[in-house]
mmCIF file of the N, C-alpha and C atoms, coordinates in Angstrom:
data_MODEL
# 
_entry.id   MODEL 
# 
loop_
_atom_site.group_PDB 
_atom_site.id 
_atom_site.type_symbol 
_atom_site.label_atom_id 
_atom_site.label_alt_id 
_atom_site.label_comp_id 
_atom_site.label_asym_id 
_atom_site.label_entity_id 
_atom_site.label_seq_id 
_atom_site.pdbx_PDB_ins_code 
_atom_site.Cartn_x 
_atom_site.Cartn_y 
_atom_site.Cartn_z 
_atom_site.occupancy 
_atom_site.B_iso_or_equiv 
_atom_site.pdbx_formal_charge 
_atom_site.auth_seq_id 
_atom_site.auth_comp_id 
_atom_site.auth_asym_id 
_atom_site.auth_atom_id 
_atom_site.pdbx_PDB_model_num 
ATOM 1   N N  . MET A 1 1  ? 0.806   -1.263  0.016  1.00 0.00 ? 1  MET A N  1 
ATOM 2   C CA . MET A 1 1  ? -0.037  -0.055  -0.038 1.00 0.00 ? 1  MET A CA 1 
ATOM 3   C C  . MET A 1 1  ? 0.901   1.285   0.059  1.00 0.00 ? 1  MET A C  1 
ATOM 4   N N  . ALA A 1 2  ? 0.813   2.213   -1.130 1.00 0.00 ? 2  ALA A N  1 
ATOM 5   C CA . ALA A 1 2  ? 1.298   3.401   -1.064 1.00 0.00 ? 2  ALA A CA 1 
ATOM 6   C C  . ALA A 1 2  ? 0.847   4.362   -0.187 1.00 0.00 ? 2  ALA A C  1 
ATOM 7   N N  . LEU A 1 3  ? 1.751   5.151   0.426  1.00 0.00 ? 3  LEU A N  1 
ATOM 8   C CA . LEU A 1 3  ? 1.305   6.350   1.365  1.00 0.00 ? 3  LEU A CA 1 
ATOM 9   C C  . LEU A 1 3  ? 1.222   7.562   0.491  1.00 0.00 ? 3  LEU A C  1 
ATOM 10  N N  . SER A 1 4  ? 0.125   8.295   0.824  1.00 0.00 ? 4  SER A N  1 
ATOM 11  C CA . SER A 1 4  ? -0.111  9.559   0.073  1.00 0.00 ? 4  SER A CA 1 
ATOM 12  C C  . SER A 1 4  ? 0.821   10.488  0.957  1.00 0.00 ? 4  SER A C  1 
ATOM 13  N N  . ASP A 1 5  ? 0.917   11.753  0.472  1.00 0.00 ? 5  ASP A N  1 
ATOM 14  C CA . ASP A 1 5  ? 1.790   12.933  0.923  1.00 0.00 ? 5  ASP A CA 1 
ATOM 15  C C  . ASP A 1 5  ? 1.386   13.175  2.429  1.00 0.00 ? 5  ASP A C  1 
ATOM 16  N N  . SER A 1 6  ? -0.025  13.003  2.592  1.00 0.00 ? 6  SER A N  1 
ATOM 17  C CA . SER A 1 6  ? -0.686  13.376  3.867  1.00 0.00 ? 6  SER A CA 1 
ATOM 18  C C  . SER A 1 6  ? -0.692  12.192  4.955  1.00 0.00 ? 6  SER A C  1 
ATOM 19  N N  . GLU A 1 7  ? -0.585  11.093  4.371  1.00 0.00 ? 7  GLU A N  1 
ATOM 20  C CA . GLU A 1 7  ? -0.638  9.869   5.159  1.00 0.00 ? 7  GLU A CA 1 
ATOM 21  C C  . GLU A 1 7  ? 0.755   9.299   5.429  1.00 0.00 ? 7  GLU A C  1 
ATOM 22  N N  . GLN A 1 8  ? 1.032   9.445   6.955  1.00 0.00 ? 8  GLN A N  1 
ATOM 23  C CA . GLN A 1 8  ? 2.426   9.104   7.282  1.00 0.00 ? 8  GLN A CA 1 
ATOM 24  C C  . GLN A 1 8  ? 2.473   7.651   7.973  1.00 0.00 ? 8  GLN A C  1 
ATOM 25  N N  . ARG A 1 9  ? 1.166   7.079   8.263  1.00 0.00 ? 9  ARG A N  1 
ATOM 26  C CA . ARG A 1 9  ? 1.320   5.771   9.055  1.00 0.00 ? 9  ARG A CA 1 
ATOM 27  C C  . ARG A 1 9  ? 1.970   4.699   8.176  1.00 0.00 ? 9  ARG A C  1 
ATOM 28  N N  . GLU A 1 10 ? 2.778   3.966   8.980  1.00 0.00 ? 10 GLU A N  1 
ATOM 29  C CA . GLU A 1 10 ? 3.379   2.659   8.631  1.00 0.00 ? 10 GLU A CA 1 
ATOM 30  C C  . GLU A 1 10 ? 2.872   1.449   8.894  1.00 0.00 ? 10 GLU A C  1 
ATOM 31  N N  . CYS A 1 11 ? 2.013   1.493   9.809  1.00 0.00 ? 11 CYS A N  1 
ATOM 32  C CA . CYS A 1 11 ? 1.282   0.204   10.519 1.00 0.00 ? 11 CYS A CA 1 
ATOM 33  C C  . CYS A 1 11 ? -0.062  0.232   10.050 1.00 0.00 ? 11 CYS A C  1 
ATOM 34  N N  . THR A 1 12 ? -0.721  -0.907  9.863  1.00 0.00 ? 12 THR A N  1 
ATOM 35  C CA . THR A 1 12 ? -1.926  -1.065  9.385  1.00 0.00 ? 12 THR A CA 1 
ATOM 36  C C  . THR A 1 12 ? -2.997  -0.937  10.697 1.00 0.00 ? 12 THR A C  1 
ATOM 37  N N  . ARG A 1 13 ? -4.111  -0.112  10.505 1.00 0.00 ? 13 ARG A N  1 
ATOM 38  C CA . ARG A 1 13 ? -4.923  0.167   11.480 1.00 0.00 ? 13 ARG A CA 1 
ATOM 39  C C  . ARG A 1 13 ? -6.175  -0.852  11.254 1.00 0.00 ? 13 ARG A C  1 
ATOM 40  N N  . THR A 1 14 ? -6.633  -1.565  12.418 1.00 0.00 ? 14 THR A N  1 
ATOM 41  C CA . THR A 1 14 ? -7.605  -2.250  12.498 1.00 0.00 ? 14 THR A CA 1 
ATOM 42  C C  . THR A 1 14 ? -8.777  -1.882  13.310 1.00 0.00 ? 14 THR A C  1 
ATOM 43  N N  . PRO A 1 15 ? -10.113 -1.748  12.550 1.00 0.00 ? 15 PRO A N  1 
ATOM 44  C CA . PRO A 1 15 ? -11.121 -1.309  13.494 1.00 0.00 ? 15 PRO A CA 1 
ATOM 45  C C  . PRO A 1 15 ? -11.463 -2.145  14.537 1.00 0.00 ? 15 PRO A C  1 
ATOM 46  N N  . PHE A 1 16 ? -11.774 -1.617  15.657 1.00 0.00 ? 16 PHE A N  1 
ATOM 47  C CA . PHE A 1 16 ? -11.803 -2.211  17.022 1.00 0.00 ? 16 PHE A CA 1 
ATOM 48  C C  . PHE A 1 16 ? -12.579 -1.370  17.946 1.00 0.00 ? 16 PHE A C  1 
ATOM 49  N N  . ASN A 1 17 ? -13.995 -1.372  17.947 1.00 0.00 ? 17 ASN A N  1 
ATOM 50  C CA . ASN A 1 17 ? -14.865 -0.617  18.593 1.00 0.00 ? 17 ASN A CA 1 
ATOM 51  C C  . ASN A 1 17 ? -15.103 -1.234  19.982 1.00 0.00 ? 17 ASN A C  1 
ATOM 52  N N  . THR A 1 18 ? -14.645 -0.540  21.046 1.00 0.00 ? 18 THR A N  1 
ATOM 53  C CA . THR A 1 18 ? -15.110 -0.885  22.340 1.00 0.00 ? 18 THR A CA 1 
ATOM 54  C C  . THR A 1 18 ? -14.785 0.172   23.309 1.00 0.00 ? 18 THR A C  1 
ATOM 55  N N  . THR A 1 19 ? -15.222 0.057   24.560 1.00 0.00 ? 19 THR A N  1 
ATOM 56  C CA . THR A 1 19 ? -14.926 1.260   25.568 1.00 0.00 ? 19 THR A CA 1 
ATOM 57  C C  . THR A 1 19 ? -13.684 1.075   26.251 1.00 0.00 ? 19 THR A C  1 
ATOM 58  N N  . VAL A 1 20 ? -12.809 2.118   26.494 1.00 0.00 ? 20 VAL A N  1 
ATOM 59  C CA . VAL A 1 20 ? -11.595 2.234   27.106 1.00 0.00 ? 20 VAL A CA 1 
ATOM 60  C C  . VAL A 1 20 ? -11.800 3.192   28.441 1.00 0.00 ? 20 VAL A C  1 
ATOM 61  N N  . LEU A 1 21 ? -11.016 2.914   29.275 1.00 0.00 ? 21 LEU A N  1 
ATOM 62  C CA . LEU A 1 21 ? -10.737 3.705   30.430 1.00 0.00 ? 21 LEU A CA 1 
ATOM 63  C C  . LEU A 1 21 ? -9.326  4.369   30.262 1.00 0.00 ? 21 LEU A C  1 
ATOM 64  N N  . LEU A 1 22 ? -9.257  5.690   30.321 1.00 0.00 ? 22 LEU A N  1 
ATOM 65  C CA . LEU A 1 22 ? -7.927  6.323   30.027 1.00 0.00 ? 22 LEU A CA 1 
ATOM 66  C C  . LEU A 1 22 ? -7.789  7.122   31.420 1.00 0.00 ? 22 LEU A C  1 
ATOM 67  N N  . CYS A 1 23 ? -6.594  6.830   32.006 1.00 0.00 ? 23 CYS A N  1 
ATOM 68  C CA . CYS A 1 23 ? -6.309  7.530   33.328 1.00 0.00 ? 23 CYS A CA 1 
ATOM 69  C C  . CYS A 1 23 ? -4.836  8.141   33.463 1.00 0.00 ? 23 CYS A C  1 
ATOM 70  N N  . THR A 1 24 ? -4.838  9.288   33.786 1.00 0.00 ? 24 THR A N  1 
ATOM 71  C CA . THR A 1 24 ? -3.470  9.924   33.661 1.00 0.00 ? 24 THR A CA 1 
ATOM 72  C C  . THR A 1 24 ? -2.568  9.346   34.552 1.00 0.00 ? 24 THR A C  1 
ATOM 73  N N  . ASP A 1 25 ? -1.314  9.483   34.497 1.00 0.00 ? 25 ASP A N  1 
ATOM 74  C CA . ASP A 1 25 ? -0.366  8.837   35.433 1.00 0.00 ? 25 ASP A CA 1 
ATOM 75  C C  . ASP A 1 25 ? -0.392  9.393   36.857 1.00 0.00 ? 25 ASP A C  1 
ATOM 76  N N  . SER A 1 26 ? -0.956  10.778  37.027 1.00 0.00 ? 26 SER A N  1 
ATOM 77  C CA . SER A 1 26 ? -1.047  11.194  38.179 1.00 0.00 ? 26 SER A CA 1 
ATOM 78  C C  . SER A 1 26 ? -2.326  10.861  38.974 1.00 0.00 ? 26 SER A C  1 
ATOM 79  N N  . ARG A 1 27 ? -3.067  10.136  38.230 1.00 0.00 ? 27 ARG A N  1 
ATOM 80  C CA . ARG A 1 27 ? -4.555  9.541   38.788 1.00 0.00 ? 27 ARG A CA 1 
ATOM 81  C C  . ARG A 1 27 ? -5.603  10.710  39.056 1.00 0.00 ? 27 ARG A C  1 
ATOM 82  N N  . ASP A 1 28 ? -5.150  11.930  38.549 1.00 0.00 ? 28 ASP A N  1 
ATOM 83  C CA . ASP A 1 28 ? -6.187  12.646  38.811 1.00 0.00 ? 28 ASP A CA 1 
ATOM 84  C C  . ASP A 1 28 ? -7.502  13.035  37.871 1.00 0.00 ? 28 ASP A C  1 
ATOM 85  N N  . VAL A 1 29 ? -7.278  12.209  36.822 1.00 0.00 ? 29 VAL A N  1 
ATOM 86  C CA . VAL A 1 29 ? -8.221  12.264  35.808 1.00 0.00 ? 29 VAL A CA 1 
ATOM 87  C C  . VAL A 1 29 ? -8.552  10.775  35.137 1.00 0.00 ? 29 VAL A C  1 
ATOM 88  N N  . GLU A 1 30 ? -9.606  10.382  35.237 1.00 0.00 ? 30 GLU A N  1 
ATOM 89  C CA . GLU A 1 30 ? -10.054 9.133   34.406 1.00 0.00 ? 30 GLU A CA 1 
ATOM 90  C C  . GLU A 1 30 ? -11.258 9.480   33.578 1.00 0.00 ? 30 GLU A C  1 
ATOM 91  N N  . ILE A 1 31 ? -11.008 8.982   32.363 1.00 0.00 ? 31 ILE A N  1 
ATOM 92  C CA . ILE A 1 31 ? -12.054 9.250   31.326 1.00 0.00 ? 31 ILE A CA 1 
ATOM 93  C C  . ILE A 1 31 ? -12.387 7.907   30.676 1.00 0.00 ? 31 ILE A C  1 
ATOM 94  N N  . GLU A 1 32 ? -13.801 7.939   30.408 1.00 0.00 ? 32 GLU A N  1 
ATOM 95  C CA . GLU A 1 32 ? -14.421 6.849   29.626 1.00 0.00 ? 32 GLU A CA 1 
ATOM 96  C C  . GLU A 1 32 ? -14.390 7.282   28.185 1.00 0.00 ? 32 GLU A C  1 
ATOM 97  N N  . ALA A 1 33 ? -13.819 6.466   27.173 1.00 0.00 ? 33 ALA A N  1 
ATOM 98  C CA . ALA A 1 33 ? -13.770 6.938   25.938 1.00 0.00 ? 33 ALA A CA 1 
ATOM 99  C C  . ALA A 1 33 ? -14.107 5.673   25.014 1.00 0.00 ? 33 ALA A C  1 
ATOM 100 N N  . SER A 1 34 ? -13.893 5.912   23.647 1.00 0.00 ? 34 SER A N  1 
ATOM 101 C CA . SER A 1 34 ? -14.715 4.966   22.656 1.00 0.00 ? 34 SER A CA 1 
ATOM 102 C C  . SER A 1 34 ? -13.318 4.696   21.748 1.00 0.00 ? 34 SER A C  1 
ATOM 103 N N  . LEU A 1 35 ? -12.972 3.510   21.777 1.00 0.00 ? 35 LEU A N  1 
ATOM 104 C CA . LEU A 1 35 ? -11.671 2.904   21.064 1.00 0.00 ? 35 LEU A CA 1 
ATOM 105 C C  . LEU A 1 35 ? -12.438 2.737   19.617 1.00 0.00 ? 35 LEU A C  1 
ATOM 106 N N  . GLN A 1 36 ? -11.678 3.261   18.462 1.00 0.00 ? 36 GLN A N  1 
ATOM 107 C CA . GLN A 1 36 ? -12.220 3.375   17.266 1.00 0.00 ? 36 GLN A CA 1 
ATOM 108 C C  . GLN A 1 36 ? -11.504 2.372   16.386 1.00 0.00 ? 36 GLN A C  1 
ATOM 109 N N  . ASN A 1 37 ? -9.865  2.355   16.473 1.00 0.00 ? 37 ASN A N  1 
ATOM 110 C CA . ASN A 1 37 ? -9.296  1.481   15.870 1.00 0.00 ? 37 ASN A CA 1 
ATOM 111 C C  . ASN A 1 37 ? -7.863  1.361   16.539 1.00 0.00 ? 37 ASN A C  1 
ATOM 112 N N  . ILE A 1 38 ? -7.007  0.295   16.125 1.00 0.00 ? 38 ILE A N  1 
ATOM 113 C CA . ILE A 1 38 ? -5.852  0.169   16.914 1.00 0.00 ? 38 ILE A CA 1 
ATOM 114 C C  . ILE A 1 38 ? -4.842  -0.365  15.936 1.00 0.00 ? 38 ILE A C  1 
ATOM 115 N N  . SER A 1 39 ? -3.488  -0.121  16.050 1.00 0.00 ? 39 SER A N  1 
ATOM 116 C CA . SER A 1 39 ? -2.459  -0.651  15.419 1.00 0.00 ? 39 SER A CA 1 
ATOM 117 C C  . SER A 1 39 ? -1.264  -1.033  16.257 1.00 0.00 ? 39 SER A C  1 
ATOM 118 N N  . ILE A 1 40 ? -0.173  -1.740  15.723 1.00 0.00 ? 40 ILE A N  1 
ATOM 119 C CA . ILE A 1 40 ? 0.927   -2.168  16.643 1.00 0.00 ? 40 ILE A CA 1 
ATOM 120 C C  . ILE A 1 40 ? 1.597   -0.821  17.138 1.00 0.00 ? 40 ILE A C  1 
ATOM 121 N N  . SER A 1 41 ? 1.250   0.296   16.709 1.00 0.00 ? 41 SER A N  1 
ATOM 122 C CA . SER A 1 41 ? 2.014   1.589   17.088 1.00 0.00 ? 41 SER A CA 1 
ATOM 123 C C  . SER A 1 41 ? 1.110   2.483   17.724 1.00 0.00 ? 41 SER A C  1 
ATOM 124 N N  . GLY A 1 42 ? -0.085  2.275   17.894 1.00 0.00 ? 42 GLY A N  1 
ATOM 125 C CA . GLY A 1 42 ? -1.049  3.181   18.547 1.00 0.00 ? 42 GLY A CA 1 
ATOM 126 C C  . GLY A 1 42 ? -2.564  2.808   18.318 1.00 0.00 ? 42 GLY A C  1 
ATOM 127 N N  . MET A 1 43 ? -3.262  3.912   18.776 1.00 0.00 ? 43 MET A N  1 
ATOM 128 C CA . MET A 1 43 ? -4.827  3.659   18.624 1.00 0.00 ? 43 MET A CA 1 
ATOM 129 C C  . MET A 1 43 ? -5.612  4.908   18.466 1.00 0.00 ? 43 MET A C  1 
ATOM 130 N N  . TYR A 1 44 ? -6.609  4.986   17.922 1.00 0.00 ? 44 TYR A N  1 
ATOM 131 C CA . TYR A 1 44 ? -7.495  5.997   17.989 1.00 0.00 ? 44 TYR A CA 1 
ATOM 132 C C  . TYR A 1 44 ? -8.684  5.970   18.834 1.00 0.00 ? 44 TYR A C  1 
ATOM 133 N N  . VAL A 1 45 ? -8.881  6.971   19.616 1.00 0.00 ? 45 VAL A N  1 
ATOM 134 C CA . VAL A 1 45 ? -9.756  6.995   20.691 1.00 0.00 ? 45 VAL A CA 1 
ATOM 135 C C  . VAL A 1 45 ? -10.536 8.305   20.586 1.00 0.00 ? 45 VAL A C  1 
ATOM 136 N N  . GLU A 1 46 ? -11.933 8.219   20.483 1.00 0.00 ? 46 GLU A N  1 
ATOM 137 C CA . GLU A 1 46 ? -12.688 9.277   20.684 1.00 0.00 ? 46 GLU A CA 1 
ATOM 138 C C  . GLU A 1 46 ? -13.113 9.594   22.100 1.00 0.00 ? 46 GLU A C  1 
ATOM 139 N N  . MET A 1 47 ? -12.963 10.906  22.768 1.00 0.00 ? 47 MET A N  1 
ATOM 140 C CA . MET A 1 47 ? -13.183 11.045  24.014 1.00 0.00 ? 47 MET A CA 1 
ATOM 141 C C  . MET A 1 47 ? -14.054 12.499  24.083 1.00 0.00 ? 47 MET A C  1 
ATOM 142 N N  . GLY A 1 48 ? -14.878 12.735  25.158 1.00 0.00 ? 48 GLY A N  1 
ATOM 143 C CA . GLY A 1 48 ? -15.583 13.964  25.202 1.00 0.00 ? 48 GLY A CA 1 
ATOM 144 C C  . GLY A 1 48 ? -14.679 15.176  25.584 1.00 0.00 ? 48 GLY A C  1 
ATOM 145 N N  . GLN A 1 49 ? -13.499 14.918  26.191 1.00 0.00 ? 49 GLN A N  1 
ATOM 146 C CA . GLN A 1 49 ? -12.740 16.093  26.679 1.00 0.00 ? 49 GLN A CA 1 
ATOM 147 C C  . GLN A 1 49 ? -11.273 15.744  26.219 1.00 0.00 ? 49 GLN A C  1 
ATOM 148 N N  . ALA A 1 50 ? -10.486 16.894  25.872 1.00 0.00 ? 50 ALA A N  1 
ATOM 149 C CA . ALA A 1 50 ? -9.066  16.778  25.464 1.00 0.00 ? 50 ALA A CA 1 
ATOM 150 C C  . ALA A 1 50 ? -8.211  16.840  26.759 1.00 0.00 ? 50 ALA A C  1 
ATOM 151 N N  . LEU A 1 51 ? -7.021  16.185  26.542 1.00 0.00 ? 51 LEU A N  1 
ATOM 152 C CA . LEU A 1 51 ? -5.833  16.309  27.513 1.00 0.00 ? 51 LEU A CA 1 
ATOM 153 C C  . LEU A 1 51 ? -4.878  17.096  26.803 1.00 0.00 ? 51 LEU A C  1 
ATOM 154 N N  . PRO A 1 52 ? -4.049  17.872  27.725 1.00 0.00 ? 52 PRO A N  1 
ATOM 155 C CA . PRO A 1 52 ? -2.921  18.504  27.019 1.00 0.00 ? 52 PRO A CA 1 
ATOM 156 C C  . PRO A 1 52 ? -2.014  17.550  26.201 1.00 0.00 ? 52 PRO A C  1 
ATOM 157 N N  . LEU A 1 53 ? -1.339  17.947  25.211 1.00 0.00 ? 53 LEU A N  1 
ATOM 158 C CA . LEU A 1 53 ? -0.402  17.321  24.358 1.00 0.00 ? 53 LEU A CA 1 
ATOM 159 C C  . LEU A 1 53 ? 0.597   16.865  25.178 1.00 0.00 ? 53 LEU A C  1 
ATOM 160 N N  . GLY A 1 54 ? 1.149   15.475  25.314 1.00 0.00 ? 54 GLY A N  1 
ATOM 161 C CA . GLY A 1 54 ? 2.210   15.120  25.927 1.00 0.00 ? 54 GLY A CA 1 
ATOM 162 C C  . GLY A 1 54 ? 1.738   14.440  27.434 1.00 0.00 ? 54 GLY A C  1 
ATOM 163 N N  . THR A 1 55 ? 0.422   14.469  27.870 1.00 0.00 ? 55 THR A N  1 
ATOM 164 C CA . THR A 1 55 ? -0.038  14.072  29.017 1.00 0.00 ? 55 THR A CA 1 
ATOM 165 C C  . THR A 1 55 ? 0.326   12.445  29.067 1.00 0.00 ? 55 THR A C  1 
ATOM 166 N N  . ASN A 1 56 ? 0.939   11.922  29.868 1.00 0.00 ? 56 ASN A N  1 
ATOM 167 C CA . ASN A 1 56 ? 1.250   10.575  30.250 1.00 0.00 ? 56 ASN A CA 1 
ATOM 168 C C  . ASN A 1 56 ? -0.122  9.922   30.814 1.00 0.00 ? 56 ASN A C  1 
ATOM 169 N N  . CYS A 1 57 ? -0.414  8.803   30.188 1.00 0.00 ? 57 CYS A N  1 
ATOM 170 C CA . CYS A 1 57 ? -1.575  8.126   30.712 1.00 0.00 ? 57 CYS A CA 1 
ATOM 171 C C  . CYS A 1 57 ? -1.566  6.456   30.427 1.00 0.00 ? 57 CYS A C  1 
ATOM 172 N N  . SER A 1 58 ? -2.451  5.853   30.966 1.00 0.00 ? 58 SER A N  1 
ATOM 173 C CA . SER A 1 58 ? -2.550  4.528   30.813 1.00 0.00 ? 58 SER A CA 1 
ATOM 174 C C  . SER A 1 58 ? -3.998  4.231   30.288 1.00 0.00 ? 58 SER A C  1 
ATOM 175 N N  . ILE A 1 59 ? -4.130  3.153   29.485 1.00 0.00 ? 59 ILE A N  1 
ATOM 176 C CA . ILE A 1 59 ? -5.507  2.764   28.906 1.00 0.00 ? 59 ILE A CA 1 
ATOM 177 C C  . ILE A 1 59 ? -5.743  1.448   29.260 1.00 0.00 ? 59 ILE A C  1 
ATOM 178 N N  . LYS A 1 60 ? -7.042  1.138   29.741 1.00 0.00 ? 60 LYS A N  1 
ATOM 179 C CA . LYS A 1 60 ? -7.581  -0.075  29.998 1.00 0.00 ? 60 LYS A CA 1 
ATOM 180 C C  . LYS A 1 60 ? -8.638  -0.312  28.957 1.00 0.00 ? 60 LYS A C  1 
ATOM 181 N N  . ILE A 1 61 ? -8.373  -1.314  28.094 1.00 0.00 ? 61 ILE A N  1 
ATOM 182 C CA . ILE A 1 61 ? -9.293  -1.848  27.152 1.00 0.00 ? 61 ILE A CA 1 
ATOM 183 C C  . ILE A 1 61 ? -10.313 -2.792  27.589 1.00 0.00 ? 61 ILE A C  1 
ATOM 184 N N  . LEU A 1 62 ? -11.739 -2.486  27.709 1.00 0.00 ? 62 LEU A N  1 
ATOM 185 C CA . LEU A 1 62 ? -12.682 -3.157  28.372 1.00 0.00 ? 62 LEU A CA 1 
ATOM 186 C C  . LEU A 1 62 ? -13.325 -4.189  27.209 1.00 0.00 ? 62 LEU A C  1 
ATOM 187 N N  . ILE A 1 63 ? -13.086 -5.434  27.153 1.00 0.00 ? 63 ILE A N  1 
ATOM 188 C CA . ILE A 1 63 ? -13.691 -6.369  26.366 1.00 0.00 ? 63 ILE A CA 1 
ATOM 189 C C  . ILE A 1 63 ? -14.701 -7.233  27.023 1.00 0.00 ? 63 ILE A C  1 
ATOM 190 N N  . LYS A 1 64 ? -16.012 -6.974  26.395 1.00 0.00 ? 64 LYS A N  1 
ATOM 191 C CA . LYS A 1 64 ? -16.937 -7.780  26.744 1.00 0.00 ? 64 LYS A CA 1 
ATOM 192 C C  . LYS A 1 64 ? -17.235 -9.026  26.329 1.00 0.00 ? 64 LYS A C  1 
ATOM 193 N N  . GLY A 1 65 ? -17.422 -10.284 27.078 1.00 0.00 ? 65 GLY A N  1 
ATOM 194 C CA . GLY A 1 65 ? -17.757 -11.510 26.367 1.00 0.00 ? 65 GLY A CA 1 
ATOM 195 C C  . GLY A 1 65 ? -19.306 -11.707 26.005 1.00 0.00 ? 65 GLY A C  1 
ATOM 196 N N  . GLN A 1 66 ? -19.543 -12.673 25.103 1.00 0.00 ? 66 GLN A N  1 
ATOM 197 C CA . GLN A 1 66 ? -20.939 -12.690 24.758 1.00 0.00 ? 66 GLN A CA 1 
ATOM 198 C C  . GLN A 1 66 ? -21.717 -13.692 25.603 1.00 0.00 ? 66 GLN A C  1 
# 
C-alpha cells in the first residue's frame, strides 16, 4: 500500500470498537472513551474532553464476552 503525502502511517490500523478507560499517570483524571481502531504502534480513541498534548496516561481496554 502506497502512502499519500498526507498519510504517514506505516502500520495497518484495524477497526476495533469498544470502551476504554484512560487514566492520567497522576491519577487525577479518569475518562471513559470509545476506541475506534488500533495498530501495533497506536490507537484512535474518541473522547468528550481533550488532555494536554504530551500527558502521560494508561489505557484499559474493556472487552465484553458474549
